[in-house]
C-alpha positions as CSV (number, residue, x, y, z in Angstrom):
1,M,11.2,22.3,-14.0
2,S,10.7,23.1,-10.3
3,Q,13.0,21.8,-7.6
4,R,10.2,19.9,-6.0
5,S,9.0,16.7,-7.6
6,G,5.3,16.2,-7.6
7,A,5.9,12.5,-8.3
8,A,8.0,12.1,-5.2
9,W,5.5,13.7,-3.0
10,G,2.7,11.7,-4.7
11,S,4.7,8.6,-4.0
12,L,5.0,9.5,-0.4
13,A,1.2,10.1,-0.1
14,A,0.3,6.9,-1.9
15,G,2.8,4.9,0.1
16,A,1.5,6.2,3.4
17,A,-2.1,5.5,2.3
18,S,-1.2,2.0,1.2
19,F,0.6,1.4,4.5
20,A,-2.4,2.6,6.5
21,T,-5.3,1.1,4.5
22,L,-5.4,-2.5,5.9
23,P,-4.7,-1.6,9.6
24,L,-7.3,1.2,9.4
25,A,-9.9,-1.1,7.8
26,T,-9.3,-3.7,10.5
27,Y,-9.5,-1.2,13.3
28,L,-12.8,0.3,12.0
29,T,-14.5,-3.1,12.0
30,R,-14.3,-3.0,15.8
31,F,-16.8,-0.2,16.0
32,S,-19.4,-1.5,13.6
33,D,-22.2,-4.0,14.3
34,A,-22.8,-4.5,10.6
35,Y,-19.2,-5.4,9.6
36,E,-17.0,-8.2,10.9
37,L,-13.2,-8.6,10.7
38,L,-13.5,-10.7,7.6
39,H,-15.1,-7.7,5.8
40,A,-11.8,-5.8,6.2
41,G,-10.5,-8.0,3.4
42,F,-12.3,-5.8,0.9
43,A,-9.6,-3.2,1.5
44,I,-6.9,-5.5,0.2
45,P,-7.2,-4.4,-3.5
46,L,-7.2,-0.8,-2.5
47,G,-4.0,-1.2,-0.4
48,A,-2.3,-3.1,-3.2
49,A,-3.3,-0.6,-5.8
50,L,-2.0,2.3,-3.7
51,G,1.3,0.3,-3.1
52,F,1.8,-0.1,-6.9
53,L,1.0,3.5,-7.4
54,A,3.6,4.6,-4.8
55,L,6.2,2.4,-6.5
56,A,5.4,3.8,-10.0
57,L,5.5,7.4,-8.8
58,A,8.8,6.8,-7.0
59,R,10.2,5.4,-10.3
60,R,8.9,8.5,-12.2
61,A,10.5,10.8,-9.6
62,K,13.8,9.0,-10.1
63,R,13.6,9.3,-13.9
64,Q,12.8,13.0,-13.6
65,R,15.9,13.4,-11.5
66,N,18.0,11.5,-14.0
67,V,16.8,13.6,-16.8
68,L,18.1,16.7,-15.0
69,L,21.5,14.8,-14.8
70,G,21.6,15.0,-11.0
71,R,21.1,18.8,-10.8
72,A,17.9,18.3,-8.8
73,P,18.3,17.5,-5.2
74,R,17.7,14.0,-4.0
75,S,14.2,13.5,-2.8
76,G,13.8,11.6,0.4
77,A,10.1,11.7,-0.2
78,A,10.5,9.3,-3.2
79,T,12.6,6.9,-1.2
80,A,10.1,7.0,1.7
81,G,7.2,6.5,-0.7
82,R,8.9,3.6,-2.3
83,A,9.5,2.0,1.1
84,L,6.0,2.6,2.4
85,G,4.5,1.3,-0.9
86,A,6.6,-1.9,-0.6
87,I,5.4,-2.4,3.0
88,G,1.8,-1.8,1.9
89,L,2.2,-4.4,-0.8
90,C,3.6,-6.8,1.8
91,L,0.6,-6.2,4.1
92,A,-1.8,-6.8,1.2
93,A,0.0,-10.1,0.4
94,A,-0.1,-11.2,4.0
95,A,-3.8,-10.4,4.2
96,V,-4.4,-12.5,1.1
97,V,-2.5,-15.4,2.7
98,A,-4.5,-15.0,5.9
99,L,-7.8,-15.0,4.0
100,A,-6.7,-18.1,2.1
101,V,-5.8,-20.0,5.3
102,Y,-9.1,-18.9,6.8
103,G,-11.0,-20.2,3.8
104,L,-9.2,-23.5,3.9
105,L,-9.9,-23.9,7.6
106,E,-13.5,-23.1,7.1
107,Y,-13.7,-25.6,4.3
108,A,-12.0,-28.3,6.3
109,G,-14.2,-27.6,9.3
110,S,-17.4,-27.8,7.2
111,R,-16.5,-31.3,5.9
112,D,-16.8,-32.9,9.3
């Protein structure tokens, strides 16, 4: 087995993508006449899926290291991927809450 863990680097890449998905989707709606801010909500499942993938790959990298009985060097990439994946999941959860509140306010406003 090589010294570098593909799972660790994959975790880092997926975590970074998860972390960047929702802010990037929100930012890109500013430059489009066809899309509004609300349409950035379609990126929530992608951000959440990438976050779960980052966590799974970080766990796989940890298991691979444990199989080698600690002879492999610790991978900061797996730790960073785990942290970025968790933050990406938190961003996705916050976006779901924001959309739910928006929906409730729209519903309450339409009843008047």
